[in-house]
VONUGU-289332 format. One record per residue (C-alpha): residue number from 0; x, y, z. Coordinates in steps of 0.05 Angstrom, whole numbers, always signed. Layout:
REM VONUGU-289332
<vodo resi="NUM" u="X" v="Y" w="Z"/>
...
This chain:
REM VONUGU-289332
<vodo resi="0" u="+237" v="+552" w="+45"/>
<vodo resi="1" u="+181" v="+583" w="+3"/>
<vodo resi="2" u="+232" v="+634" w="-24"/>
<vodo resi="3" u="+278" v="+577" w="-44"/>
<vodo resi="4" u="+222" v="+542" w="-81"/>
<vodo resi="5" u="+198" v="+606" w="-114"/>
<vodo resi="6" u="+268" v="+624" w="-137"/>
<vodo resi="7" u="+269" v="+564" w="-184"/>
<vodo resi="8" u="+214" v="+595" w="-225"/>
<vodo resi="9" u="+263" v="+645" w="-253"/>
<vodo resi="10" u="+312" v="+591" w="-277"/>
<vodo resi="11" u="+303" v="+576" w="-351"/>
<vodo resi="12" u="+316" v="+501" w="-342"/>
<vodo resi="13" u="+261" v="+495" w="-290"/>
<vodo resi="14" u="+213" v="+534" w="-335"/>
<vodo resi="15" u="+228" v="+487" w="-393"/>
<vodo resi="16" u="+219" v="+427" w="-347"/>
<vodo resi="17" u="+150" v="+452" w="-325"/>
<vodo resi="18" u="+130" v="+466" w="-397"/>
<vodo resi="19" u="+151" v="+396" w="-419"/>
<vodo resi="20" u="+113" v="+363" w="-361"/>
<vodo resi="21" u="+51" v="+404" w="-378"/>
<vodo resi="22" u="+53" v="+376" w="-449"/>
<vodo resi="23" u="+64" v="+304" w="-423"/>
<vodo resi="24" u="+135" v="+302" w="-449"/>
<vodo resi="25" u="+193" v="+269" w="-414"/>
<vodo resi="26" u="+253" v="+312" w="-396"/>
<vodo resi="27" u="+323" v="+303" w="-368"/>
<vodo resi="28" u="+364" v="+351" w="-325"/>
<vodo resi="29" u="+438" v="+337" w="-316"/>
<vodo resi="30" u="+492" v="+367" w="-273"/>
<vodo resi="31" u="+454" v="+367" w="-207"/>
<vodo resi="32" u="+468" v="+330" w="-142"/>
<vodo resi="33" u="+425" v="+301" w="-87"/>
<vodo resi="34" u="+404" v="+366" w="-53"/>
<vodo resi="35" u="+391" v="+399" w="-120"/>
<vodo resi="36" u="+346" v="+341" w="-140"/>
<vodo resi="37" u="+306" v="+349" w="-76"/>
<vodo resi="38" u="+299" v="+424" w="-90"/>
<vodo resi="39" u="+272" v="+410" w="-160"/>
<vodo resi="40" u="+226" v="+354" w="-137"/>
<vodo resi="41" u="+196" v="+398" w="-83"/>
<vodo resi="42" u="+185" v="+456" w="-131"/>
<vodo resi="43" u="+156" v="+411" w="-184"/>
<vodo resi="44" u="+108" v="+382" w="-133"/>
<vodo resi="45" u="+85" v="+452" w="-115"/>
<vodo resi="46" u="+77" v="+474" w="-187"/>
<vodo resi="47" u="+42" v="+414" w="-216"/>
<vodo resi="48" u="-27" v="+388" w="-193"/>
<vodo resi="49" u="-9" v="+318" w="-218"/>
<vodo resi="50" u="+15" v="+262" w="-171"/>
<vodo resi="51" u="+90" v="+257" w="-166"/>
<vodo resi="52" u="+126" v="+190" w="-157"/>
<vodo resi="53" u="+201" v="+192" w="-143"/>
<vodo resi="54" u="+245" v="+130" w="-151"/>
<vodo resi="55" u="+312" v="+124" w="-115"/>
<vodo resi="56" u="+365" v="+71" w="-120"/>
<vodo resi="57" u="+360" v="+45" w="-48"/>
<vodo resi="58" u="+326" v="+55" w="+19"/>
<vodo resi="59" u="+381" v="+101" w="+45"/>
<vodo resi="60" u="+373" v="+149" w="-14"/>
<vodo resi="61" u="+297" v="+146" w="-6"/>
<vodo resi="62" u="+301" v="+164" w="+68"/>
<vodo resi="63" u="+348" v="+221" w="+54"/>
<vodo resi="64" u="+303" v="+248" w="+0"/>
<vodo resi="65" u="+244" v="+243" w="+48"/>
<vodo resi="66" u="+280" v="+285" w="+100"/>
<vodo resi="67" u="+302" v="+338" w="+50"/>
<vodo resi="68" u="+232" v="+343" w="+20"/>
<vodo resi="69" u="+203" v="+351" w="+90"/>
<vodo resi="70" u="+250" v="+410" w="+100"/>
<vodo resi="71" u="+227" v="+442" w="+35"/>
<vodo resi="72" u="+153" v="+426" w="+39"/>
<vodo resi="73" u="+139" v="+420" w="+113"/>
<vodo resi="74" u="+105" v="+352" w="+102"/>
<vodo resi="75" u="+132" v="+281" w="+102"/>
<vodo resi="76" u="+123" v="+242" w="+37"/>
<vodo resi="77" u="+112" v="+167" w="+48"/>
<vodo resi="78" u="+168" v="+119" w="+29"/>
<vodo resi="79" u="+143" v="+52" w="+4"/>
<vodo resi="80" u="+180" v="-1" w="+45"/>
<vodo resi="81" u="+209" v="-65" w="+16"/>
<vodo resi="82" u="+198" v="-132" w="+49"/>
<vodo resi="83" u="+231" v="-200" w="+56"/>
<vodo resi="84" u="+195" v="-257" w="+21"/>
<vodo resi="85" u="+175" v="-314" w="+68"/>
<vodo resi="86" u="+200" v="-375" w="+30"/>
<vodo resi="87" u="+223" v="-417" w="+88"/>
<vodo resi="88" u="+179" v="-459" w="+134"/>
<vodo resi="89" u="+164" v="-420" w="+197"/>
<vodo resi="90" u="+113" v="-422" w="+253"/>
<vodo resi="91" u="+93" v="-349" w="+249"/>
<vodo resi="92" u="+111" v="-289" w="+207"/>
<vodo resi="93" u="+103" v="-214" w="+217"/>
<vodo resi="94" u="+61" v="-179" w="+164"/>
<vodo resi="95" u="+77" v="-108" w="+187"/>
<vodo resi="96" u="+117" v="-87" w="+126"/>
<vodo resi="97" u="+67" v="-119" w="+79"/>
<vodo resi="98" u="+10" v="-81" w="+112"/>
<vodo resi="99" u="+47" v="-15" w="+105"/>
<vodo resi="100" u="+60" v="-31" w="+32"/>
<vodo resi="101" u="-13" v="-48" w="+18"/>
<vodo resi="102" u="-37" v="+15" w="+52"/>
<vodo resi="103" u="+10" v="+59" w="+12"/>
<vodo resi="104" u="-5" v="+24" w="-53"/>
<vodo resi="105" u="-80" v="+30" w="-42"/>
<vodo resi="106" u="-73" v="+105" w="-26"/>
<vodo resi="107" u="-29" v="+115" w="-87"/>
<vodo resi="108" u="-75" v="+82" w="-137"/>
<vodo resi="109" u="-136" v="+114" w="-105"/>
<vodo resi="110" u="-108" v="+184" w="-116"/>
<vodo resi="111" u="-100" v="+198" w="-41"/>
<vodo resi="112" u="-24" v="+207" w="-46"/>
<vodo resi="113" u="+4" v="+266" w="-85"/>
<vodo resi="114" u="+78" v="+253" w="-70"/>
<vodo resi="115" u="+105" v="+182" w="-63"/>
<vodo resi="116" u="+177" v="+158" w="-55"/>
<vodo resi="117" u="+200" v="+89" w="-76"/>
<vodo resi="118" u="+267" v="+52" w="-74"/>
<vodo resi="119" u="+284" v="+4" w="-130"/>
<vodo resi="120" u="+276" v="-54" w="-81"/>
<vodo resi="121" u="+205" v="-35" w="-62"/>
<vodo resi="122" u="+187" v="-20" w="-134"/>
<vodo resi="123" u="+211" v="-85" w="-166"/>
<vodo resi="124" u="+182" v="-135" w="-116"/>
<vodo resi="125" u="+124" v="-176" w="-140"/>
<vodo resi="126" u="+60" v="-159" w="-104"/>
<vodo resi="127" u="-15" v="-167" w="-106"/>
<vodo resi="128" u="-42" v="-142" w="-173"/>
<vodo resi="129" u="-78" v="-75" w="-171"/>
<vodo resi="130" u="-145" v="-104" w="-193"/>
<vodo resi="131" u="-142" v="-159" w="-140"/>
<vodo resi="132" u="-128" v="-108" w="-85"/>
<vodo resi="133" u="-184" v="-62" w="-107"/>
<vodo resi="134" u="-232" v="-122" w="-110"/>
<vodo resi="135" u="-210" v="-148" w="-42"/>
<vodo resi="136" u="-214" v="-80" w="-8"/>
<vodo resi="137" u="-282" v="-57" w="+15"/>
<vodo resi="138" u="-314" v="+0" w="+54"/>
<vodo resi="139" u="-359" v="+0" w="+115"/>
<vodo resi="140" u="-404" v="+60" w="+123"/>
<vodo resi="141" u="-454" v="+77" w="+177"/>
<vodo resi="142" u="-526" v="+74" w="+154"/>
<vodo resi="143" u="-514" v="+18" w="+104"/>
<vodo resi="144" u="-538" v="-53" w="+112"/>
<vodo resi="145" u="-490" v="-113" w="+112"/>
<vodo resi="146" u="-496" v="-188" w="+122"/>
<vodo resi="147" u="-452" v="-205" w="+182"/>
<vodo resi="148" u="-439" v="-275" w="+154"/>
<vodo resi="149" u="-417" v="-246" w="+87"/>
<vodo resi="150" u="-371" v="-196" w="+122"/>
<vodo resi="151" u="-338" v="-252" w="+162"/>
<vodo resi="152" u="-327" v="-292" w="+98"/>
<vodo resi="153" u="-294" v="-232" w="+65"/>
<vodo resi="154" u="-249" v="-220" w="+125"/>
<vodo resi="155" u="-228" v="-293" w="+125"/>
<vodo resi="156" u="-212" v="-291" w="+50"/>
<vodo resi="157" u="-169" v="-228" w="+63"/>
<vodo resi="158" u="-127" v="-264" w="+115"/>
<vodo resi="159" u="-159" v="-238" w="+180"/>
<vodo resi="160" u="-158" v="-283" w="+241"/>
<vodo resi="161" u="-216" v="-287" w="+290"/>
<vodo resi="162" u="-199" v="-277" w="+364"/>
<vodo resi="163" u="-232" v="-261" w="+429"/>
<vodo resi="164" u="-202" v="-191" w="+435"/>
<vodo resi="165" u="-172" v="-148" w="+378"/>
<vodo resi="166" u="-102" v="-124" w="+394"/>
<vodo resi="167" u="-65" v="-119" w="+328"/>
<vodo resi="168" u="-75" v="-109" w="+253"/>
<vodo resi="169" u="-107" v="-168" w="+217"/>
<vodo resi="170" u="-152" v="-189" w="+275"/>
<vodo resi="171" u="-228" v="-186" w="+284"/>
<vodo resi="172" u="-277" v="-208" w="+337"/>
<vodo resi="173" u="-353" v="-214" w="+340"/>
<vodo resi="174" u="-397" v="-206" w="+401"/>
<vodo resi="175" u="-471" v="-205" w="+386"/>
<vodo resi="176" u="-482" v="-145" w="+341"/>
<vodo resi="177" u="-412" v="-115" w="+353"/>
<vodo resi="178" u="-356" v="-126" w="+303"/>
<vodo resi="179" u="-285" v="-106" w="+323"/>
<vodo resi="180" u="-235" v="-103" w="+266"/>
<vodo resi="181" u="-165" v="-77" w="+257"/>
<vodo resi="182" u="-153" v="-59" w="+184"/>
<vodo resi="183" u="-82" v="-44" w="+158"/>
<vodo resi="184" u="-113" v="+19" w="+128"/>
<vodo resi="185" u="-125" v="+49" w="+197"/>
<vodo resi="186" u="-80" v="+69" w="+254"/>
<vodo resi="187" u="-127" v="+41" w="+307"/>
<vodo resi="188" u="-178" v="-16" w="+310"/>
<vodo resi="189" u="-251" v="-1" w="+294"/>
<vodo resi="190" u="-314" v="-21" w="+331"/>
<vodo resi="191" u="-376" v="-28" w="+288"/>
<vodo resi="192" u="-443" v="-35" w="+322"/>
<vodo resi="193" u="-501" v="-65" w="+283"/>
<vodo resi="194" u="-575" v="-59" w="+294"/>
<vodo resi="195" u="-599" v="-120" w="+256"/>
<vodo resi="196" u="-563" v="-116" w="+189"/>
<vodo resi="197" u="-556" v="-40" w="+192"/>
<vodo resi="198" u="-489" v="-11" w="+212"/>
<vodo resi="199" u="-511" v="+38" w="+266"/>
<vodo resi="200" u="-447" v="+69" w="+294"/>
<vodo resi="201" u="-372" v="+61" w="+285"/>
<vodo resi="202" u="-311" v="+87" w="+321"/>
<vodo resi="203" u="-237" v="+76" w="+335"/>
<vodo resi="204" u="-218" v="+47" w="+402"/>
<vodo resi="205" u="-155" v="+39" w="+443"/>
<vodo resi="206" u="-132" v="-34" w="+439"/>
<vodo resi="207" u="-102" v="-29" w="+509"/>
<vodo resi="208" u="-164" v="-2" w="+545"/>
<vodo resi="209" u="-216" v="-26" w="+494"/>
<vodo resi="210" u="-249" v="+42" w="+501"/>
<vodo resi="211" u="-275" v="+83" w="+442"/>
<vodo resi="212" u="-233" v="+144" w="+426"/>
<vodo resi="213" u="-264" v="+173" w="+362"/>
<vodo resi="214" u="-329" v="+165" w="+323"/>
<vodo resi="215" u="-323" v="+153" w="+248"/>
<vodo resi="216" u="-373" v="+144" w="+191"/>
<vodo resi="217" u="-332" v="+99" w="+145"/>
<vodo resi="218" u="-270" v="+56" w="+142"/>
<vodo resi="219" u="-231" v="+19" w="+88"/>
<vodo resi="220" u="-217" v="-55" w="+99"/>
<vodo resi="221" u="-153" v="-80" w="+66"/>
<vodo resi="222" u="-123" v="-150" w="+61"/>
<vodo resi="223" u="-76" v="-170" w="+117"/>
<vodo resi="224" u="-17" v="-190" w="+72"/>
<vodo resi="225" u="+6" v="-188" w="+0"/>
<vodo resi="226" u="-1" v="-263" w="-12"/>
<vodo resi="227" u="-71" v="-288" w="+4"/>
<vodo resi="228" u="-84" v="-360" w="-21"/>
<vodo resi="229" u="-159" v="-350" w="-22"/>
<vodo resi="230" u="-151" v="-293" w="-73"/>
<vodo resi="231" u="-129" v="-344" w="-125"/>
<vodo resi="232" u="-175" v="-336" w="-187"/>
<vodo resi="233" u="-206" v="-403" w="-169"/>
<vodo resi="234" u="-204" v="-393" w="-94"/>
<vodo resi="235" u="-170" v="-442" w="-48"/>
<vodo resi="236" u="-197" v="-499" w="-90"/>
<vodo resi="237" u="-164" v="-472" w="-152"/>
<vodo resi="238" u="-97" v="-464" w="-116"/>
<vodo resi="239" u="-101" v="-537" w="-92"/>
<vodo resi="240" u="-114" v="-559" w="-164"/>
<vodo resi="241" u="-54" v="-521" w="-189"/>
<vodo resi="242" u="-10" v="-551" w="-134"/>
<vodo resi="243" u="-35" v="-621" w="-150"/>
<vodo resi="244" u="-18" v="-611" w="-224"/>
<vodo resi="245" u="+51" v="-584" w="-205"/>
<vodo resi="246" u="+64" v="-646" w="-161"/>
<vodo resi="247" u="+41" v="-692" w="-217"/>
<vodo resi="248" u="+90" v="-658" w="-266"/>
<vodo resi="249" u="+147" v="-664" w="-217"/>
<vodo resi="250" u="+133" v="-739" w="-207"/>
<vodo resi="251" u="+133" v="-751" w="-283"/>
<vodo resi="252" u="+204" v="-724" w="-290"/>
<vodo resi="253" u="+261" v="-772" w="-304"/>
<vodo resi="254" u="+297" v="-751" w="-240"/>
<vodo resi="255" u="+243" v="-722" w="-194"/>
<vodo resi="256" u="+264" v="-677" w="-138"/>
<vodo resi="257" u="+238" v="-716" w="-78"/>
<vodo resi="258" u="+251" v="-658" w="-29"/>
<vodo resi="259" u="+210" v="-611" w="-72"/>
<vodo resi="260" u="+153" v="-661" w="-78"/>
<vodo resi="261" u="+151" v="-669" w="-3"/>
<vodo resi="262" u="+149" v="-593" w="+5"/>
<vodo resi="263" u="+92" v="-586" w="-45"/>
<vodo resi="264" u="+52" v="-643" w="-15"/>
<vodo resi="265" u="+60" v="-615" w="+55"/>
<vodo resi="266" u="+36" v="-546" w="+32"/>
<vodo resi="267" u="-21" v="-577" w="-8"/>
<vodo resi="268" u="-45" v="-613" w="+54"/>
<vodo resi="269" u="-46" v="-547" w="+93"/>
<vodo resi="270" u="-88" v="-513" w="+40"/>
<vodo resi="271" u="-136" v="-572" w="+35"/>
<vodo resi="272" u="-146" v="-571" w="+111"/>
<vodo resi="273" u="-150" v="-495" w="+111"/>
<vodo resi="274" u="-90" v="-489" w="+156"/>
<vodo resi="275" u="-51" v="-424" w="+151"/>
<vodo resi="276" u="+14" v="-429" w="+112"/>
<vodo resi="277" u="+62" v="-373" w="+129"/>
<vodo resi="278" u="+106" v="-391" w="+69"/>
<vodo resi="279" u="+51" v="-377" w="+17"/>
<vodo resi="280" u="+100" v="-329" w="-18"/>
<vodo resi="281" u="+127" v="-392" w="-51"/>
<vodo resi="282" u="+63" v="-394" w="-94"/>
<vodo resi="283" u="+54" v="-321" w="-112"/>
<vodo resi="284" u="+60" v="-340" w="-186"/>
<vodo resi="285" u="+2" v="-389" w="-177"/>
<vodo resi="286" u="-41" v="-345" w="-134"/>
<vodo resi="287" u="-31" v="-284" w="-178"/>
<vodo resi="288" u="-18" v="-308" w="-249"/>
<vodo resi="289" u="-10" v="-235" w="-271"/>
<vodo resi="290" u="+59" v="-207" w="-254"/>
<vodo resi="291" u="+49" v="-142" w="-216"/>
<vodo resi="292" u="+94" v="-92" w="-181"/>
<vodo resi="293" u="+86" v="-24" w="-148"/>
<vodo resi="294" u="+95" v="+6" w="-218"/>
<vodo resi="295" u="+24" v="-18" w="-235"/>
<vodo resi="296" u="-5" v="+24" w="-178"/>
<vodo resi="297" u="+23" v="+90" w="-204"/>
<vodo resi="298" u="-34" v="+131" w="-234"/>
<vodo resi="299" u="-31" v="+143" w="-309"/>
<vodo resi="300" u="-27" v="+218" w="-301"/>
<vodo resi="301" u="+30" v="+215" w="-250"/>
<vodo resi="302" u="+99" v="+246" w="-263"/>
<vodo resi="303" u="+152" v="+192" w="-253"/>
<vodo resi="304" u="+218" v="+220" w="-228"/>
<vodo resi="305" u="+281" v="+177" w="-235"/>
<vodo resi="306" u="+338" v="+199" w="-190"/>
<vodo resi="307" u="+405" v="+180" w="-222"/>
<vodo resi="308" u="+377" v="+129" w="-270"/>
<vodo resi="309" u="+447" v="+101" w="-284"/>
<vodo resi="310" u="+452" v="+82" w="-210"/>
<vodo resi="311" u="+381" v="+55" w="-213"/>
<vodo resi="312" u="+401" v="+10" w="-271"/>
<vodo resi="313" u="+462" v="-16" w="-235"/>
<vodo resi="314" u="+421" v="-29" w="-172"/>
<vodo resi="315" u="+370" v="-68" w="-213"/>
<vodo resi="316" u="+424" v="-113" w="-243"/>
<vodo resi="317" u="+456" v="-124" w="-175"/>
<vodo resi="318" u="+390" v="-139" w="-141"/>
<vodo resi="319" u="+371" v="-190" w="-194"/>
<vodo resi="320" u="+438" v="-226" w="-185"/>
<vodo resi="321" u="+430" v="-228" w="-110"/>
<vodo resi="322" u="+359" v="-254" w="-116"/>
<vodo resi="323" u="+383" v="-308" w="-165"/>
<vodo resi="324" u="+435" v="-333" w="-115"/>
<vodo resi="325" u="+384" v="-333" w="-59"/>
<vodo resi="326" u="+334" v="-373" w="-99"/>
<vodo resi="327" u="+389" v="-421" w="-123"/>
<vodo resi="328" u="+399" v="-447" w="-53"/>
<vodo resi="329" u="+325" v="-456" w="-43"/>
<vodo resi="330" u="+318" v="-494" w="-108"/>
<vodo resi="331" u="+373" v="-542" w="-87"/>
<vodo resi="332" u="+340" v="-552" w="-19"/>
<vodo resi="333" u="+273" v="-568" w="-51"/>
<vodo resi="334" u="+238" v="-509" w="-19"/>
<vodo resi="335" u="+216" v="-477" w="-84"/>
<vodo resi="336" u="+195" v="-499" w="-154"/>
<vodo resi="337" u="+236" v="-470" w="-211"/>
<vodo resi="338" u="+175" v="-449" w="-251"/>
<vodo resi="339" u="+151" v="-406" w="-193"/>
<vodo resi="340" u="+213" v="-364" w="-183"/>
<vodo resi="341" u="+188" v="-299" w="-215"/>
<vodo resi="342" u="+191" v="-254" w="-154"/>
<vodo resi="343" u="+216" v="-188" w="-183"/>
<vodo resi="344" u="+215" v="-148" w="-247"/>
<vodo resi="345" u="+278" v="-134" w="-286"/>
<vodo resi="346" u="+302" v="-66" w="-311"/>
<vodo resi="347" u="+276" v="-81" w="-380"/>
<vodo resi="348" u="+206" v="-97" w="-353"/>
<vodo resi="349" u="+207" v="-31" w="-315"/>
<vodo resi="350" u="+226" v="+7" w="-378"/>
<vodo resi="351" u="+169" v="-25" w="-416"/>
<vodo resi="352" u="+119" v="+0" w="-364"/>
<vodo resi="353" u="+152" v="+69" w="-365"/>
<vodo resi="354" u="+133" v="+75" w="-439"/>
<vodo resi="355" u="+79" v="+128" w="-451"/>
<vodo resi="356" u="+87" v="+160" w="-382"/>
<vodo resi="357" u="+113" v="+229" w="-365"/>
<vodo resi="358" u="+183" v="+216" w="-339"/>
<vodo resi="359" u="+234" v="+265" w="-310"/>
<vodo resi="360" u="+307" v="+243" w="-305"/>
<vodo resi="361" u="+354" v="+277" w="-254"/>
<vodo resi="362" u="+426" v="+258" w="-265"/>
<vodo resi="363" u="+492" v="+284" w="-238"/>
<vodo resi="364" u="+529" v="+273" w="-305"/>
<vodo resi="365" u="+510" v="+280" w="-378"/>
<vodo resi="366" u="+519" v="+228" w="-431"/>
<vodo resi="367" u="+472" v="+179" w="-398"/>
<vodo resi="368" u="+438" v="+126" w="-441"/>
<vodo resi="369" u="+363" v="+135" w="-429"/>
<vodo resi="370" u="+311" v="+80" w="-438"/>
<vodo resi="371" u="+292" v="+72" w="-511"/>
<vodo resi="372" u="+220" v="+62" w="-490"/>
<vodo resi="373" u="+216" v="+132" w="-460"/>
<vodo resi="374" u="+273" v="+178" w="-481"/>
<vodo resi="375" u="+271" v="+251" w="-457"/>
<vodo resi="376" u="+245" v="+302" w="-507"/>
<vodo resi="377" u="+282" v="+357" w="-470"/>
<vodo resi="378" u="+356" v="+353" w="-449"/>
<vodo resi="379" u="+371" v="+408" w="-399"/>
<vodo resi="380" u="+443" v="+412" w="-375"/>
<vodo resi="381" u="+458" v="+453" w="-313"/>
<vodo resi="382" u="+519" v="+475" w="-274"/>
<vodo resi="383" u="+495" v="+470" w="-202"/>
<vodo resi="384" u="+540" v="+479" w="-141"/>
<vodo resi="385" u="+527" v="+447" w="-74"/>
<vodo resi="386" u="+554" v="+485" w="-14"/>
<vodo resi="387" u="+569" v="+453" w="+53"/>
């Protein structure tokens, strides 16, 4: 595979692409198919020291690109998963996909990921703003001193639940000077042993046997899910005030939606009594007033690769239509307030955030209309053949 990657260096179009990227200029290559795009992406990743973020139209295309890049590079690039919003009332909800998303987003914005793949679905979904995640995340290191009470408060604010024995992500337990915690940033739970306020030793342990398997010196603690009511700018009290104001506005309307008012009052009562509300996604716009997507986590110096941006644009339009129909039924059922329905960014919003970045467009056909906010400075047509 190294010979295949090295062979691109002799192709004029690839040389011009590398030169444009080095000068922070956007470029477009046309006339190449799926496998050719993977070849170019792999070679560009090897040639450039900058982070590379590749955007595909859907999860299937993202998984295929991941497999092809693994064949070229010998390493598996992470694919940011999408998730289903929890907008219906439910007893419990799985946060597995959210935790994978938060882990990848944190690694991406921290510079730990050099090659990241996203589908449009995972890119456009509203999420925790970058600044909120960085503020909520914290590090435990051996040799440092910590207040146990303060740690427990931070864990509660980040959505962790206290239990007698840690078995899954998002749980913690305290026994004397021992804190067990399972952060979404780690593959295994961690046991931290304190001597007074000093963190003496730490190590991963097997959740089945509860026996330590590996000693570590530090660990990153991430929030349990993307929507954490206590991370509202005013805390849980501020969220309750916003909900109370929203209820008052609904009641002042000429024809108030009684079903919606009951839903809002029921959720408000949960927050006031500090009862977990699995459907907190309903209030993302209140909890995080700033609209944020995965695009906000991409480092400024990253190269953003768009695979078949015409298909990306069509997917964006289709997804927004589907989301609109889904939210329509919830509005009629009184499960969601109309002013809180901003759950995804549109294609135009994405193009605005693409402005000023180094973008590379890979398209099968020429004559594509590129975003006005970031048009390519170099147009490089090719005649590539794909053999069976």
